[in-house]
C-alpha positions in Angstrom: 14.5 19.7 -22.5 14.2 18.6 -18.8 14.9 14.9 -18.3 14.1 13.0 -15.1 14.4 9.3 -14.1 11.7 7.7 -12.0 12.3 4.2 -10.5 10.9 2.0 -7.8 9.8 -1.5 -6.9 6.9 -3.0 -9.0 3.4 -1.8 -8.0 4.7 1.0 -5.8 2.6 3.6 -7.7 5.1 5.1 -10.1 2.8 5.4 -13.0 0.0 6.9 -10.9 2.3 9.5 -9.5 3.7 10.4 -12.9 0.2 10.7 -14.3 -0.7 13.2 -11.6 2.4 15.3 -12.3 1.6 15.2 -16.0 -1.9 16.5 -15.4 -0.4 19.5 -13.6 2.3 20.1 -16.3 -0.4 19.9 -19.0 -2.3 22.6 -17.3 0.8 24.8 -17.8 0.8 23.8 -21.5 4.0 21.7 -21.3 4.8 19.1 -24.0 5.7 15.8 -22.3 7.2 12.6 -23.4 7.5 9.3 -21.4 9.8 6.3 -21.9 8.5 3.2 -20.1 11.0 0.5 -19.3 9.8 -2.9 -18.1 10.7 -6.6 -18.3 8.1 -8.8 -19.8 4.8 -6.9 -20.1 3.3 -3.5 -19.5 0.2 -1.7 -20.5 1.1 1.6 -18.9 2.1 3.1 -22.2 -1.7 3.0 -23.1 -2.4 5.1 -19.9 0.1 7.7 -21.0 -1.2 7.8 -24.5 -4.7 8.3 -23.2 -3.5 11.5 -21.5 -2.2 12.7 -24.9 1.5 12.1 -23.9 4.1 10.9 -26.4 5.3 7.6 -25.2 7.8 4.9 -26.0 7.8 1.4 -24.5 10.8 -0.9 -24.1 10.8 -4.5 -22.7 14.1 -6.0 -21.7 12.9 -9.6 -22.0 15.7 -11.9 -21.0 18.2 -9.1 -20.6 19.0 -7.4 -17.3 16.7 -4.3 -17.1 19.5 -2.0 -16.0 21.7 -3.0 -19.0 18.7 -2.6 -21.3 18.0 0.8 -19.9 21.6 2.2 -20.2 21.9 0.8 -23.8 18.8 2.6 -24.9 18.4 5.8 -22.8 20.6 8.0 -25.0 18.5 7.3 -28.0 15.3 8.0 -26.0 16.6 11.4 -25.1 17.4 12.1 -28.7 13.8 11.0 -29.6 12.5 13.4 -27.0 14.5 16.3 -28.3 13.6 15.6 -31.9 9.9 15.7 -30.9 10.4 19.0 -29.1 9.4 17.6 -25.7 9.9 20.1 -22.9 9.9 17.2 -20.4 11.0 13.7 -20.8 10.3 11.2 -18.0 11.9 7.8 -17.8 10.0 5.2 -15.8 11.7 1.9 -14.8 10.8 -0.8 -12.3 13.5 -2.0 -9.9 12.7 -5.6 -10.4 15.6 -6.9 -8.2 15.8 -3.9 -5.8 19.4 -3.6 -6.7 18.8 -1.6 -9.9 20.6 1.7 -10.5 18.9 3.6 -13.2 19.9 7.1 -12.0 22.4 9.4 -13.9 24.7 12.0 -12.5 23.4 15.6 -13.0 19.9 14.2 -13.9 17.1 14.6 -11.4 16.4 11.2 -9.9 13.1 10.1 -8.2 12.4 6.8 -6.4 8.8 5.8 -5.6 8.2 3.4 -2.7 5.0 2.5 -0.9 4.1 2.3 2.8 2.6 -1.2 2.3 6.0 -2.8 1.4 7.1 -3.1 5.1 9.1 -0.9 7.4 12.3 -2.7 6.7 12.0 -2.4 2.9 14.0 0.8 2.6 17.1 -1.0 4.0 16.6 -3.8 1.4 16.6 -1.5 -1.6 19.9 -0.5 -3.2 21.0 2.5 -5.4 17.6 3.3 -6.9 16.6 4.5 -3.5 19.9 5.4 -1.9 21.1 7.6 -4.7 17.8 9.3 -5.5 17.3 13.1 -5.2 13.6 12.7 -4.4 11.9 9.9 -2.6 8.1 9.7 -3.1 6.2 7.6 -0.6 2.8 6.4 -1.7 -0.3 4.6 -0.2 -0.1 6.6 3.1 -3.9 6.7 3.3 -3.9 2.9 4.0 -1.6 2.9 7.1 -1.7 4.8 10.4 0.2 8.0 11.0 2.6 6.2 13.3 3.4 3.7 10.5 3.9 6.5 8.0 6.4 8.3 10.3 8.4 5.1 11.0 8.5 4.3 7.3 9.7 7.8 6.4 12.3 7.6 9.1 13.7 4.4 7.7 13.9 6.1 4.2 15.7 9.0 5.8 18.2 6.6 7.4 19.2 5.1 4.0 19.1 8.4 2.1 19.6 11.4 4.4 20.1 13.9 1.6 16.8 13.1 -0.3 13.7 15.2 -0.4 11.0 12.9 1.0 7.4 13.5 -0.1 4.1 11.7 0.5 1.8 11.6 -2.5 -1.5 9.9 -3.1 -1.5 8.6 -6.6 -5.2 8.2 -6.7 -6.3 11.6 -5.5 -3.2 13.5 -6.5 -2.7 15.0 -3.1 0.9 16.2 -2.8 1.5 16.1 -6.6 1.7 19.9 -6.9 4.8 20.1 -4.8 6.5 17.3 -6.9 5.5 19.2 -10.1 7.4 22.2 -8.8 10.5 20.0 -8.4 10.1 18.7 -11.9 10.1 22.3 -13.2 13.3 22.9 -11.3 15.1 20.1 -13.1 18.1 21.1 -15.3 17.9 21.3 -19.1 20.0 18.9 -21.0 21.1 18.6 -24.7 22.6 15.1 -24.6 23.4 12.2 -22.2 26.6 11.4 -24.1 29.5 11.4 -21.6 27.4 11.4 -18.5 27.7 8.6 -16.0 25.5 6.4 -13.9 25.4 7.2 -10.2 26.2 3.6 -9.3 27.5 0.6 -11.1 25.1 -2.0 -12.3 24.7 -5.5 -10.8 27.6 -7.6 -12.0 27.3 -11.0 -13.7 28.7 -12.8 -16.7 28.3 -16.5 -16.2 27.2 -19.6 -18.0 23.6 -19.0 -16.9 23.7 -15.5 -18.4 24.4 -17.2 -21.7 21.6 -19.7 -21.6 22.8 -22.6 -19.5 20.0 -24.3 -17.6 21.7 -27.3 -16.1 22.5 -27.4 -12.3 25.9 -28.5 -11.1 29.3 -27.0 -10.5 30.7 -28.4 -13.7 28.2 -26.2 -15.6 29.1 -23.0 -13.7 31.7 -20.8 -15.3 32.4 -17.0 -15.3 31.3 -14.6 -12.5 30.1 -17.0 -9.9 29.8 -16.3 -6.1 29.5 -19.2 -3.6 27.9 -19.1 -0.1 30.0 -20.1 2.8 28.6 -23.5 3.9 31.0 -24.5 6.7 29.6 -24.0 10.2 31.7 -21.5 12.3 32.9 -22.8 15.6 
């Protein structure tokens, strides 16, 4: 089974891009499964089911989405293999732009859109910087010059990535991405594999349900800003 991770900021077009790739894979008679990770709510699982794709949905709720992902992804891969999926695609939103849902030896895709601003690539952490493939969407809404500047900024933060422009509505560019999906390695298990980057670190009183503001209520992993003016 080929397993791939797809991540990106909310509303960047991840689901639309994945659906276009699924359409191309289904034309080649491939059996596909999707695992959708989100925080509070998603209806994207219904879109996948409508395409005849096996789908599982997981909502992290009050937990860090990264921690929820890594605690469940091995079982998801087992589910995909038990159902004889030829492809399993994990989709997760980088809700804090610091998320790191990519795994060593597993093809990693990050989806980011032209409308997010030319400085956005530099604001995004491991989910962009450690991806193998960066898909840029919504290029039809901006000028050619803006597309080139945005792609250049992506290249600066991730020089080794394959950068592709895809229209999630029309599917333009999806054929090339489908070929890269088909080149992904087969896996039997995730057990023993490692994340490409460590997760955001925090274990403090607020993680455990504290709501009161004040230093006397702040314990654990707490980082303070420097408030003194420098001379």
